[in-house]
C-alpha positions as a Markdown table, in Angstrom:
| # | Residue | x | y | z |
|---|---|---|---|---|
| 1 | Met | 0.0 | 0.0 | 0.0 |
| 2 | Arg | 1.3 | 3.4 | -1.0 |
| 3 | Arg | 2.0 | 5.6 | 2.0 |
| 4 | Thr | 0.5 | 9.1 | 2.2 |
| 5 | Arg | 2.8 | 12.1 | 2.6 |
| 6 | Ala | 1.6 | 12.6 | 6.2 |
| 7 | Glu | 2.4 | 8.9 | 7.0 |
| 8 | Ala | 5.9 | 9.3 | 5.5 |
| 9 | Glu | 6.6 | 12.5 | 7.4 |
| 10 | Ser | 5.3 | 10.8 | 10.7 |
| 11 | Thr | 7.8 | 7.9 | 10.1 |
| 12 | Arg | 10.6 | 10.3 | 9.4 |
| 13 | Leu | 9.9 | 12.3 | 12.6 |
| 14 | Ala | 9.8 | 9.1 | 14.6 |
| 15 | Ile | 13.2 | 8.0 | 13.2 |
| 16 | Met | 14.7 | 11.4 | 14.1 |
| 17 | Gln | 13.2 | 11.2 | 17.6 |
| 18 | Lys | 14.7 | 7.8 | 18.3 |
| 19 | Gly | 17.9 | 8.6 | 16.5 |
| 20 | Leu | 18.3 | 11.7 | 18.7 |
| 21 | Glu | 17.7 | 9.7 | 21.8 |
| 22 | Leu | 20.4 | 7.2 | 20.9 |
| 23 | Phe | 22.9 | 9.8 | 19.6 |
| 24 | Ala | 22.5 | 11.8 | 22.9 |
| 25 | Asp | 22.9 | 8.7 | 25.1 |
| 26 | Gln | 25.8 | 6.9 | 23.4 |
| 27 | Gly | 27.2 | 9.2 | 20.6 |
| 28 | Val | 26.8 | 9.1 | 16.9 |
| 29 | Ala | 29.9 | 6.9 | 16.3 |
| 30 | Ala | 28.6 | 4.2 | 18.6 |
| 31 | Thr | 25.1 | 4.1 | 17.1 |
| 32 | Arg | 24.2 | 2.1 | 14.0 |
| 33 | Leu | 21.2 | 2.7 | 11.9 |
| 34 | Ser | 20.1 | -0.8 | 12.6 |
| 35 | Asp | 20.1 | 0.1 | 16.3 |
| 36 | Ile | 17.8 | 3.0 | 15.6 |
| 37 | Ala | 15.6 | 0.8 | 13.4 |
| 38 | Lys | 15.2 | -1.8 | 16.1 |
| 39 | Ala | 14.6 | 0.8 | 18.8 |
| 40 | Ala | 12.0 | 2.7 | 16.7 |
| 41 | Gly | 10.3 | -0.5 | 15.5 |
| 42 | Phe | 11.0 | 0.0 | 11.8 |
| 43 | Thr | 12.9 | -2.0 | 9.3 |
| 44 | Arg | 16.4 | -0.9 | 8.1 |
| 45 | Gly | 14.8 | -0.3 | 4.7 |
| 46 | Ala | 12.4 | 2.3 | 6.2 |
| 47 | Ile | 15.4 | 4.0 | 7.7 |
| 48 | Tyr | 17.3 | 4.1 | 4.4 |
| 49 | Trp | 14.2 | 5.3 | 2.6 |
| 50 | His | 14.5 | 8.6 | 4.6 |
| 51 | Phe | 18.2 | 8.8 | 5.4 |
| 52 | Arg | 21.3 | 7.9 | 3.4 |
| 53 | Asn | 23.4 | 7.2 | 6.5 |
| 54 | Lys | 23.6 | 8.3 | 10.2 |
| 55 | Trp | 25.3 | 11.5 | 9.4 |
| 56 | His | 22.5 | 12.5 | 7.1 |
| 57 | Leu | 20.2 | 11.7 | 10.0 |
| 58 | Phe | 22.4 | 13.9 | 12.3 |
| 59 | Asp | 22.1 | 16.8 | 9.8 |
| 60 | Ala | 18.3 | 16.4 | 9.7 |
| 61 | Ile | 18.1 | 16.3 | 13.5 |
| 62 | Cys | 20.1 | 19.5 | 13.9 |
| 63 | Glu | 18.0 | 21.3 | 11.3 |
| 64 | His | 14.7 | 20.1 | 12.7 |
| 65 | Tyr | 15.4 | 21.0 | 16.4 |
| 66 | Ser | 17.0 | 24.3 | 15.6 |
| 67 | Lys | 14.0 | 25.5 | 13.5 |
| 68 | Pro | 12.2 | 27.2 | 16.4 |
| 69 | Phe | 15.1 | 29.6 | 16.7 |
| 70 | Lys | 15.4 | 30.4 | 13.0 |
| 71 | Gln | 13.2 | 33.5 | 13.0 |
| 72 | Leu | 15.1 | 35.1 | 15.9 |
| 73 | Ser | 18.4 | 34.1 | 14.4 |
| 74 | Asp | 17.6 | 35.6 | 11.1 |
| 75 | Ala | 16.5 | 38.9 | 12.8 |
| 76 | Cys | 19.9 | 39.1 | 14.5 |
| 77 | Leu | 21.5 | 39.0 | 11.1 |
| 78 | Ser | 19.2 | 41.4 | 9.3 |
| 79 | Asp | 20.7 | 44.7 | 8.0 |
| 80 | Gln | 17.3 | 46.3 | 9.0 |
| 81 | Glu | 17.5 | 45.1 | 12.6 |
| 82 | Ala | 18.1 | 48.1 | 14.9 |
| 83 | Asp | 18.8 | 46.0 | 18.0 |
| 84 | Pro | 20.8 | 42.9 | 16.9 |
| 85 | Leu | 22.4 | 42.5 | 20.4 |
| 86 | Gly | 18.9 | 42.6 | 21.9 |
| 87 | Lys | 17.7 | 39.9 | 19.5 |
| 88 | Leu | 20.8 | 37.8 | 20.3 |
| 89 | Arg | 20.0 | 38.1 | 24.0 |
| 90 | Gln | 16.4 | 37.0 | 23.4 |
| 91 | Leu | 17.6 | 34.1 | 21.3 |
| 92 | Leu | 20.1 | 32.9 | 23.9 |
| 93 | Val | 17.6 | 33.2 | 26.8 |
| 94 | Glu | 15.1 | 31.1 | 24.9 |
| 95 | Leu | 17.7 | 28.6 | 24.1 |
| 96 | Leu | 18.8 | 28.1 | 27.7 |
| 97 | Ser | 15.2 | 28.0 | 28.9 |
| 98 | Arg | 14.2 | 25.4 | 26.3 |
| 99 | Val | 17.1 | 23.1 | 27.5 |
| 100 | Glu | 15.3 | 22.7 | 30.8 |
| 101 | Thr | 11.7 | 22.6 | 29.5 |
| 102 | Asp | 12.0 | 20.6 | 26.3 |
| 103 | Met | 13.5 | 17.1 | 26.5 |
| 104 | Ala | 14.1 | 16.7 | 22.8 |
| 105 | Phe | 15.9 | 20.0 | 22.5 |
| 106 | Arg | 18.0 | 19.1 | 25.6 |
| 107 | Arg | 19.0 | 15.9 | 23.9 |
| 108 | Met | 19.9 | 17.8 | 20.7 |
| 109 | Met | 22.2 | 20.1 | 22.7 |
| 110 | Leu | 23.7 | 17.2 | 24.6 |
| 111 | Met | 24.3 | 15.4 | 21.3 |
| 112 | Phe | 26.0 | 18.4 | 19.7 |
| 113 | Ile | 28.1 | 19.3 | 22.8 |
| 114 | Arg | 29.2 | 15.6 | 23.0 |
| 115 | Glu | 30.2 | 15.4 | 19.3 |
| 116 | Ser | 32.0 | 18.8 | 19.2 |
| 117 | Ser | 33.9 | 18.3 | 22.5 |
| 118 | Val | 36.9 | 16.3 | 21.4 |
| 119 | Ser | 40.6 | 16.7 | 22.1 |
| 120 | Cys | 41.5 | 18.2 | 18.7 |
| 121 | Ala | 39.9 | 19.6 | 15.6 |
| 122 | Glu | 41.0 | 16.6 | 13.5 |
| 123 | Glu | 38.8 | 14.3 | 15.6 |
| 124 | Val | 35.6 | 16.2 | 14.9 |
| 125 | Ala | 33.4 | 14.4 | 12.3 |
| 126 | Glu | 33.0 | 16.4 | 9.1 |
| 127 | Pro | 29.2 | 16.9 | 9.5 |
| 128 | Val | 29.7 | 18.2 | 13.0 |
| 129 | Ala | 32.5 | 20.5 | 11.9 |
| 130 | Arg | 30.3 | 21.8 | 9.1 |
| 131 | Phe | 27.4 | 22.6 | 11.5 |
| 132 | Met | 29.9 | 24.2 | 13.9 |
| 133 | Gln | 31.2 | 26.4 | 11.1 |
| 134 | Tyr | 27.7 | 27.3 | 10.0 |
| 135 | Gln | 26.7 | 28.4 | 13.5 |
| 136 | His | 30.1 | 30.3 | 13.9 |
| 137 | Gln | 29.5 | 32.2 | 10.7 |
| 138 | Arg | 26.0 | 33.2 | 11.9 |
| 139 | Arg | 27.4 | 34.4 | 15.2 |
| 140 | Leu | 30.1 | 36.4 | 13.4 |
| 141 | Gly | 27.3 | 38.1 | 11.4 |
| 142 | Val | 25.5 | 39.1 | 14.6 |
| 143 | Ile | 28.6 | 40.4 | 16.2 |
| 144 | Arg | 29.5 | 42.5 | 13.1 |
| 145 | Asn | 25.9 | 43.8 | 13.0 |
| 146 | Ala | 26.1 | 44.8 | 16.7 |
| 147 | Ile | 29.5 | 46.6 | 16.0 |
| 148 | Arg | 27.9 | 48.4 | 13.0 |
| 149 | Arg | 25.1 | 49.6 | 15.3 |
| 150 | Cys | 27.6 | 50.7 | 17.9 |
| 151 | Gln | 26.2 | 48.2 | 20.4 |
| 152 | Leu | 29.7 | 46.7 | 20.8 |
| 153 | Pro | 33.0 | 48.6 | 20.7 |
| 154 | Ala | 34.6 | 48.9 | 17.2 |
| 155 | Ser | 37.6 | 47.1 | 18.7 |
| 156 | Thr | 35.6 | 43.9 | 19.5 |
| 157 | Asp | 37.2 | 40.8 | 17.9 |
| 158 | Pro | 34.3 | 39.1 | 16.1 |
| 159 | Glu | 36.1 | 35.7 | 16.0 |
| 160 | Ala | 36.9 | 35.7 | 19.7 |
| 161 | Ala | 33.3 | 36.9 | 20.5 |
| 162 | Ser | 31.8 | 34.1 | 18.5 |
| 163 | Trp | 33.7 | 31.4 | 20.3 |
| 164 | Leu | 33.2 | 33.0 | 23.6 |
| 165 | Ile | 29.4 | 32.8 | 23.1 |
| 166 | Lys | 29.7 | 29.1 | 22.3 |
| 167 | Ala | 32.0 | 28.3 | 25.1 |
| 168 | Met | 29.9 | 30.1 | 27.7 |
| 169 | Ile | 26.5 | 28.7 | 26.5 |
| 170 | Asp | 27.9 | 25.2 | 26.2 |
| 171 | Gly | 29.4 | 25.6 | 29.7 |
| 172 | Phe | 26.1 | 26.7 | 31.3 |
| 173 | Val | 24.3 | 23.8 | 29.6 |
| 174 | Thr | 26.9 | 21.2 | 30.6 |
| 175 | Ser | 27.0 | 22.5 | 34.2 |
| 176 | Trp | 23.3 | 22.2 | 34.5 |
| 177 | Leu | 23.2 | 18.8 | 32.9 |
| 178 | Gln | 25.7 | 17.6 | 35.5 |
| 179 | Arg | 23.8 | 19.1 | 38.4 |
| 180 | Ala | 20.2 | 19.8 | 37.3 |
| 181 | Asp | 19.0 | 19.4 | 40.9 |
| 182 | Tyr | 21.2 | 22.2 | 42.1 |
| 183 | Phe | 19.8 | 25.1 | 40.1 |
| 184 | Ser | 17.3 | 26.0 | 37.4 |
| 185 | Ile | 18.9 | 27.0 | 34.1 |
| 186 | Ser | 15.7 | 28.6 | 32.8 |
| 187 | Ser | 15.2 | 30.7 | 36.0 |
| 188 | Asn | 18.8 | 31.9 | 35.7 |
| 189 | Ala | 18.8 | 32.3 | 31.9 |
| 190 | Asp | 18.5 | 36.1 | 31.9 |
| 191 | Val | 21.5 | 36.7 | 34.3 |
| 192 | Phe | 23.6 | 34.0 | 32.5 |
| 193 | Val | 23.0 | 35.6 | 29.1 |
| 194 | Asp | 23.5 | 39.1 | 30.5 |
| 195 | Thr | 26.9 | 37.9 | 31.6 |
| 196 | Val | 27.7 | 36.6 | 28.1 |
| 197 | Ile | 26.7 | 39.9 | 26.5 |
| 198 | Ala | 28.7 | 41.9 | 29.0 |
| 199 | Ser | 31.7 | 39.7 | 28.4 |
| 200 | Leu | 31.7 | 40.6 | 24.7 |
| 201 | Ser | 32.5 | 44.2 | 25.3 |
| 202 | Ala | 35.4 | 43.2 | 27.5 |
| 203 | Leu | 37.2 | 41.2 | 24.8 |
| 204 | Gln | 39.1 | 44.3 | 23.7 |
| 205 | Pro | 39.7 | 47.6 | 25.5 |
| 206 | Val | 37.0 | 50.1 | 24.7 |
| 207 | Pro | 38.6 | 52.9 | 22.6 |
| 208 | Asp | 38.7 | 56.5 | 24.0 |
| 209 | Ser | 36.3 | 57.5 | 21.3 |
| 210 | Val | 34.3 | 55.9 | 18.6 |
| 211 | Asp | 33.7 | 57.4 | 15.3 |
| 212 | Asp | 29.9 | 57.9 | 15.3 |
| 213 | Glu | 29.9 | 58.0 | 11.5 |
| 214 | Val | 30.6 | 54.3 | 11.3 |
| 215 | Cys | 27.4 | 53.6 | 13.3 |
| 216 | Val | 24.0 | 53.3 | 11.7 |
């Protein structure tokens, strides 16, 4: 019997949900598509109908569970946005809050932190490195937008600022995952993110004067 589009999409989502669960629990390298098929109650053929391999599934998971933040992320990057730093703050607060309230998103963050936390760059899998670079380029765009709007000093190093954001957010999430019973990450999201934003200006000495003509 030919499946409807809705049925196919439901199967695809179920595979992503179970794949995310196993990837978060044991890592992508240690997980086989046959493991996901068995856990999800599908045949291997059903898995391969939707995903070429487990890294194709990894990409789909990252895209799907990042989608709720796409509108805010795009706003941060828009040339028409008057408050890119404010939009970045809102984005990061929502991200930290969702880690505590949304199990699927929490698993996605855990999966990505696990896969990107290796001893050297050469050990990062190519799909992980590609997604890291994509996120880095978007953060760079936000930082440059904030500098252009004079929300950050002209001397701010965009590269350093981008990696500082990632390091601090990953650190908050990891610390909470290790001791979730000690504090609420959602209740503290505002103060955590304000610390991140304040740290961006401290990356370089603020110049004695800023040429207002470069700000828009």
